[in-house]
VMD Tcl script that draws the C-alpha trace (Angstrom):
set ca {
  {87.02 122.79 81.17}
  {89.93 120.98 79.51}
  {92.39 123.36 81.23}
  {90.92 122.39 84.59}
  {91.25 118.71 83.67}
  {94.81 119.33 82.51}
  {95.74 120.48 86.03}
  {93.64 117.80 87.71}
  {95.59 114.92 86.13}
  {98.92 115.66 87.90}
  {97.10 116.12 91.20}
  {95.49 112.68 90.84}
  {98.81 111.11 89.86}
  {100.63 112.70 92.80}
  {97.90 111.52 95.19}
  {98.27 107.98 93.85}
  {102.06 108.11 94.20}
  {101.84 109.44 97.76}
  {99.42 106.72 98.84}
  {101.65 104.11 97.21}
  {104.73 105.56 98.93}
  {103.09 105.52 102.36}
  {101.93 101.95 101.77}
  {105.37 100.73 100.71}
  {107.02 102.54 103.63}
  {104.59 101.06 106.15}
  {105.03 97.54 104.79}
  {108.80 97.92 104.86}
  {108.80 99.26 108.40}
  {106.23 96.78 109.67}
  {104.70 97.10 113.09}
  {101.23 97.94 114.28}
  {100.60 100.65 111.69}
  {101.26 98.24 108.82}
  {99.04 95.57 110.37}
  {96.16 97.96 110.84}
  {96.41 100.00 107.64}
  {98.07 98.03 104.82}
  {94.81 96.77 103.30}
  {93.15 100.16 103.67}
  {96.09 101.88 101.93}
  {95.91 99.34 99.10}
  {92.20 100.08 98.60}
  {92.87 103.83 98.66}
  {95.63 103.41 96.08}
  {93.42 101.37 93.77}
  {90.65 103.96 94.10}
  {93.08 106.82 93.42}
  {94.39 104.99 90.36}
  {90.87 104.45 89.06}
  {90.06 108.13 89.54}
  {93.29 109.17 87.78}
  {92.57 106.86 84.83}
  {88.99 108.14 84.64}
  {90.17 111.74 84.62}
  {92.69 110.97 81.87}
  {90.06 109.19 79.78}
  {87.65 112.08 80.20}
  {90.38 114.56 79.25}
  {91.19 112.58 76.10}
  {87.52 112.48 75.15}
  {87.22 116.24 75.69}
  {90.23 117.11 73.55}
  {89.04 114.66 70.89}
  {85.80 116.66 70.58}
  {87.68 119.92 70.12}
  {86.69 122.86 67.93}
  {87.90 121.20 64.72}
  {85.98 117.93 65.21}
}
mol new
graphics top color blue
foreach p $ca { graphics top sphere $p radius 0.5 }
foreach p [lrange $ca 0 end-1] q [lrange $ca 1 end] { graphics top cylinder $p $q radius 0.2 }
display resetview
């Protein structure tokens, strides 16, 4: 289980970075896409960050309860 979590953390971080990158690009470019989607992208980024932090916290709890504990 902890190996699965170990690979899930980078995936969550990459997803957060991609959403952030698209949001920054759209705000910099402006136009209709930015007007329609900037708030939605911000909410997606916050949700992705929360998921990434939750996965990291769960991973730390799992490795803290390892075989020697």
